[in-house]
C-alpha positions in Angstrom: 102.8 111.5 78.4 99.3 111.0 77.0 96.9 113.8 77.8 95.4 111.0 80.2 98.1 110.1 82.3 99.4 113.4 82.0 96.4 114.8 83.9 96.0 112.1 86.6 99.9 112.5 87.1 99.2 116.2 88.2 95.8 114.8 90.7 98.4 112.4 92.4 100.6 115.4 93.0 98.2 117.6 94.0 96.9 115.6 96.2 100.3 113.8 97.3 100.4 113.5 100.7 96.5 111.9 100.7 98.3 109.4 98.5 100.8 108.4 100.8 98.3 108.2 103.7 96.1 105.5 101.9 98.6 103.4 100.0 101.8 103.8 102.8 99.9 104.0 105.5 102.9 103.0 107.7 105.1 106.2 106.9 105.0 109.7 108.6 105.1 113.0 107.5 108.3 114.5 108.5 108.8 118.1 107.0 107.5 118.7 103.1 108.6 115.1 102.7 106.1 111.4 103.1 108.8 108.5 104.5 107.7 104.8 105.0 110.1 101.4 104.3 109.7 100.6 100.6 106.7 101.1 98.2 105.4 97.9 100.1 104.3 100.2 102.3 106.9 98.2 104.7 108.4 100.1 108.0 111.4 102.4 108.1 112.8 105.9 106.5 114.5 104.5 103.6 111.3 106.4 100.7 110.9 109.9 100.4 107.7 110.9 98.8 108.4 115.5 97.8 104.6 116.2 99.9 105.1 119.8 98.0 106.6 121.7 95.4 105.8 122.7 91.0 103.9 120.5 89.6 107.1 119.1 87.7 111.2 119.9 87.1 112.9 120.1 90.0 111.4 119.6 93.6 108.0 118.6 91.8 105.0 117.4 94.6 104.8 113.3 94.4 108.8 113.1 93.1 110.0 109.6 94.9 113.9 108.0 96.1 114.5 105.4 97.4 117.4 105.5 99.0 118.3 102.0 99.2 118.0 101.1 95.7 120.4 103.5 95.5 122.5 102.7 98.2 122.6 99.3 96.9 124.1 100.3 93.5 126.4 102.6 94.6 127.9 99.3 97.4 127.5 97.7 94.0 130.0 100.2 92.4 132.6 99.9 95.1 132.7 97.0 95.4 133.8 96.3 91.5 136.1 99.7 91.7 138.4 97.5 93.4 137.5 94.5 92.3 138.5 95.9 88.5 136.0 95.6 87.1 134.4 98.1 84.9 130.6 100.1 86.7 128.7 98.4 83.9 128.9 95.6 85.3 128.2 97.1 88.1 124.9 98.6 87.6 124.1 95.2 85.6 124.8 93.0 88.8 122.3 95.7 90.5 119.6 95.6 88.6 119.8 92.0 87.9 119.1 91.4 92.1 116.4 93.3 92.3 117.8 97.0 93.5 116.2 99.9 91.9 
């Protein structure tokens, strides 16, 4: 990552709650996380953004996970297994449906 991008990422992560309050205003703080529906700022509890933690690596502030995308991928994998298809086929289908 270029030094400019790394600096921007570091500054955003150090102000993760303010960034979330501005761009993900339909969410709320719950413990060390900001919870909202998705990156389009819809209501819900699928997207988790870590508000505090180290600058980088495991548990870093600013890292996020969208559990709906993860559930779609896992459902596709399970469907593929049930139909005797490969996991690669399921992942391809999940990505073409607008998943993760």
